[in-house]
C-alpha positions as CSV (number, residue, x, y, z in Angstrom):
1,M,-13.8,15.8,5.9
2,P,-13.9,12.2,4.7
3,R,-10.9,10.9,2.8
4,T,-11.5,10.4,-0.9
5,D,-11.6,6.7,-2.0
6,F,-9.3,6.6,-5.0
7,S,-9.9,2.9,-5.5
8,R,-13.4,3.6,-6.9
9,M,-12.2,6.2,-9.5
10,R,-12.1,5.3,-13.2
11,C,-8.5,6.6,-13.6
12,P,-5.9,3.9,-13.1
13,I,-3.4,6.4,-11.8
14,A,-5.8,7.4,-9.1
15,R,-6.4,3.7,-8.3
16,S,-2.6,3.1,-8.1
17,M,-2.3,6.1,-5.7
18,E,-4.8,4.3,-3.4
19,V,-2.0,1.6,-3.0
20,L,1.2,3.6,-3.6
21,G,0.2,7.1,-2.5
22,E,0.7,6.6,1.3
23,R,4.1,7.9,2.2
24,W,5.6,4.6,3.4
25,A,4.4,2.4,0.5
26,I,7.1,3.3,-2.1
27,L,9.8,3.3,0.6
28,V,8.7,-0.3,1.5
29,L,9.0,-1.2,-2.2
30,R,12.4,0.6,-2.3
31,E,13.6,-1.8,0.4
32,A,12.2,-4.8,-1.4
33,F,14.0,-3.7,-4.6
34,Y,17.2,-3.3,-2.5
35,G,16.8,-7.0,-1.4
36,T,15.0,-6.6,2.0
37,T,12.6,-9.5,2.7
38,R,12.3,-9.8,6.5
39,F,10.0,-7.7,8.7
40,D,12.7,-6.8,11.1
41,D,15.0,-5.7,8.3
42,F,12.3,-3.5,6.8
43,E,11.7,-2.0,10.3
44,R,15.4,-1.3,10.9
45,H,16.2,0.1,7.4
46,L,13.1,2.3,7.3
47,G,13.0,3.4,11.0
48,I,9.2,2.8,10.9
49,A,6.9,1.8,13.7
50,S,6.0,-1.9,13.6
51,N,2.3,-1.3,13.5
52,I,2.6,1.1,10.5
53,L,5.0,-1.3,8.7
54,S,2.6,-4.2,9.4
55,A,-0.3,-2.3,7.8
56,R,1.8,-1.2,4.8
57,L,3.1,-4.7,4.1
58,A,-0.4,-6.1,4.5
59,K,-1.8,-3.5,1.9
60,L,1.0,-4.3,-0.5
61,V,0.3,-8.0,-0.1
62,E,-3.4,-7.4,-0.5
63,H,-2.9,-5.6,-3.7
64,G,-0.5,-8.2,-5.1
65,L,2.8,-6.2,-5.1
66,L,4.4,-8.4,-2.4
67,E,3.7,-11.9,-1.3
68,R,4.2,-13.2,2.2
69,V,5.9,-16.6,2.1
70,P,7.0,-19.0,4.9
71,E,10.7,-18.9,5.5
72,G,11.9,-21.0,8.4
73,A,10.1,-20.1,11.5
74,R,9.1,-16.7,10.1
75,H,7.8,-15.2,6.9
76,A,9.5,-13.3,4.2
77,Y,8.1,-10.7,1.8
78,R,8.9,-11.2,-1.8
79,L,8.2,-9.1,-4.9
80,T,5.5,-10.5,-7.1
81,G,5.4,-10.0,-10.9
82,K,3.2,-7.0,-10.3
83,G,5.7,-5.6,-7.8
84,R,8.6,-6.2,-10.1
85,D,6.8,-4.4,-12.9
86,F,6.9,-1.3,-10.7
87,F,10.7,-1.3,-10.9
88,P,11.0,1.0,-14.0
89,A,8.7,3.6,-12.3
90,F,10.8,3.3,-9.2
91,V,14.0,3.9,-11.2
92,A,12.4,6.9,-12.9
93,L,11.3,8.3,-9.5
94,K,14.8,7.7,-8.1
95,A,16.5,9.4,-11.0
96,W,14.2,12.5,-10.6
97,S,14.8,12.5,-6.9
98,D,18.6,12.2,-7.2
99,Q,18.6,15.1,-9.6
100,W,16.2,17.5,-7.8
101,M,16.1,16.4,-4.1
102,A,19.7,15.2,-3.4
103,P,22.1,18.2,-3.6
104,E,24.9,16.1,-2.1
105,G,24.3,13.4,-4.7
106,P,22.6,10.0,-4.7
107,V,22.6,8.1,-1.5
108,V,22.5,4.8,-3.4
109,R,23.7,4.2,-7.0
110,L,22.0,1.5,-9.1
111,V,24.4,-0.3,-11.3
112,D,24.0,-3.3,-13.6
113,A,25.2,-6.4,-11.7
114,A,26.8,-7.9,-14.9
115,T,28.5,-4.8,-16.3
116,G,28.8,-2.3,-13.4
117,E,27.3,0.4,-15.6
118,E,24.9,2.9,-14.1
119,V,21.2,2.1,-14.4
120,T,19.4,4.9,-16.2
121,A,15.8,5.9,-16.5
122,D,15.4,6.8,-20.1
123,P,12.8,9.5,-21.0
124,P,9.8,8.5,-23.1
125,R,10.8,8.6,-26.8
126,G,9.0,9.1,-30.0
127,P,9.3,6.8,-33.1
128,D,12.4,8.8,-34.2
129,G,14.1,8.2,-30.9
130,A,13.9,11.9,-29.7
131,P,12.8,12.4,-26.1
132,L,9.2,13.4,-25.7
133,R,8.1,16.3,-23.6
134,P,4.5,16.7,-22.2
135,E,3.6,19.1,-25.0
136,D,4.7,16.5,-27.6
137,V,2.0,14.0,-26.5
138,R,-1.5,13.9,-27.9
139,L,-4.2,12.5,-25.6
140,L,-6.8,10.1,-27.0
141,P,-9.5,8.1,-25.2
142,G,-8.6,4.6,-24.4
143,P,-10.9,1.6,-24.2
144,G,-11.6,2.3,-20.5
145,A,-12.5,6.0,-21.0
146,G,-16.0,7.1,-19.8
147,E,-18.2,9.5,-21.6
148,A,-16.9,12.5,-19.6
149,M,-13.3,11.8,-20.6
150,R,-14.3,11.2,-24.2
151,R,-16.0,14.6,-24.3
152,R,-13.1,16.3,-22.5
153,L,-10.5,14.9,-25.0
154,A,-12.7,15.6,-28.0
155,L,-13.1,19.3,-26.9
156,A,-9.3,19.5,-26.4
157,E,-8.8,18.2,-29.9
158,L,-11.2,20.8,-31.3
159,E,-9.4,23.6,-29.4
160,A,-6.0,22.3,-30.6
161,A,-7.2,22.3,-34.2
162,R,-8.4,25.9,-33.9
163,G,-5.3,27.2,-32.5
């Protein structure tokens, strides 16, 4: 069965999964957030085969999350603005993983360099400051919504009004 090409889907989450959904991609970004910049260091810290690492780094560069820059006789990989903007999502994923997937506790703690305070991933909040749950959120079509999504959300609004 051919692999689904998420890059052609209208949903931006699906398109991001085309870049980040491969199992090594977020781990490579984790290492970049932890300060890793050199190919050999990514390879050593991740325990990944060099051909796979090369392909993952190339894809992250192609999609603008990392840039490959000359550094001495070699190259370094640095986070771009787009890559740095993924940091809050990474912190949220790490917090969830530390809570649900690390029974012994976090392997790495993130602390503010200036204060030493633990970095937290705050839940989404409403205007009153209360945490929002999935059922507290209303879905409305955005400017990029196609006709099918507009119909789907309009139908959901009608059902919610009825019941």
